[in-house]
matplotlib code that plots the C-alpha trace (Angstrom):
import matplotlib.pyplot as plt

x = [-117.0, -113.0, -114.4, -114.9, -112.2, -114.3, -113.2, -111.8, -115.1, -116.1, -114.7, -116.8, -119.8, -119.8, -119.2, -122.7, -125.0, -123.7, -126.9, -128.5, -126.4, -126.6, -123.6, -123.5, -124.4, -127.8, -129.9, -131.5, -135.3, -136.6, -134.4, -134.7, -137.2, -135.0, -136.8, -135.4, -132.2, -131.6, -133.1, -130.3, -127.5, -128.5, -128.4, -124.9, -123.6, -125.3, -122.8, -119.7, -120.8, -121.0, -117.5, -116.2, -117.8, -120.0, -123.1, -125.4, -127.4, -124.6, -126.4, -130.1, -130.3, -129.2, -132.5, -134.5, -132.0, -131.9, -135.5, -136.3, -133.9, -133.6, -137.2, -139.2]
y = [-0.4, -1.5, -3.1, 0.3, 2.1, 3.5, 1.7, 4.6, 6.0, 3.3, 4.7, 7.6, 5.6, 3.3, 5.8, 7.6, 3.9, 3.7, 1.8, 0.6, -2.8, -4.7, -5.6, -9.3, -7.4, -7.9, -5.3, -3.6, -3.4, -2.3, 1.1, 1.6, 0.6, -0.9, 1.3, 4.0, 2.4, 1.4, 4.9, 6.8, 4.5, 5.3, 9.1, 8.3, 6.6, 9.3, 12.0, 9.7, 9.3, 13.0, 13.3, 10.6, 11.1, 14.4, 11.4, 11.2, 8.8, 6.2, 4.7, 5.1, 1.3, 0.8, 1.5, -0.4, -3.6, -3.9, -3.8, -6.4, -8.3, -8.3, -7.4, -10.2]
z = [93.5, 93.4, 90.1, 88.6, 90.3, 93.1, 96.1, 97.5, 98.1, 100.3, 103.9, 103.1, 102.0, 104.6, 107.4, 105.7, 106.5, 109.8, 111.4, 108.9, 110.1, 113.5, 114.8, 112.8, 109.7, 109.2, 108.0, 110.8, 109.7, 113.1, 112.6, 108.7, 105.9, 103.7, 100.5, 102.1, 102.6, 98.7, 98.3, 99.8, 99.1, 95.7, 96.4, 97.7, 94.7, 92.6, 94.2, 93.6, 90.1, 89.7, 91.3, 89.2, 86.0, 86.0, 85.5, 88.1, 85.6, 85.8, 88.5, 87.4, 87.9, 90.6, 93.0, 90.8, 90.4, 94.2, 95.1, 92.3, 93.4, 97.4, 98.3, 96.5]

ax = plt.figure().add_subplot(projection="3d")
ax.plot(x, y, z, "-o")
ax.set_aspect("equal")
plt.show()
């Protein structure tokens, strides 16, 4: 987010994702499906993209990228 100039939004996004990870930073699979988590993050990023650039589609590839690279 910092590389895109969106670092100031990190705190807001991080607070809205509270509970998705355990205290040691591992994704909490027992509390949330990974697919649902990725979908929620994409929605949050769409809000940020709309605020910053007026274009929600700027982050459309996020969900596909993450699911392809991290869900096996």
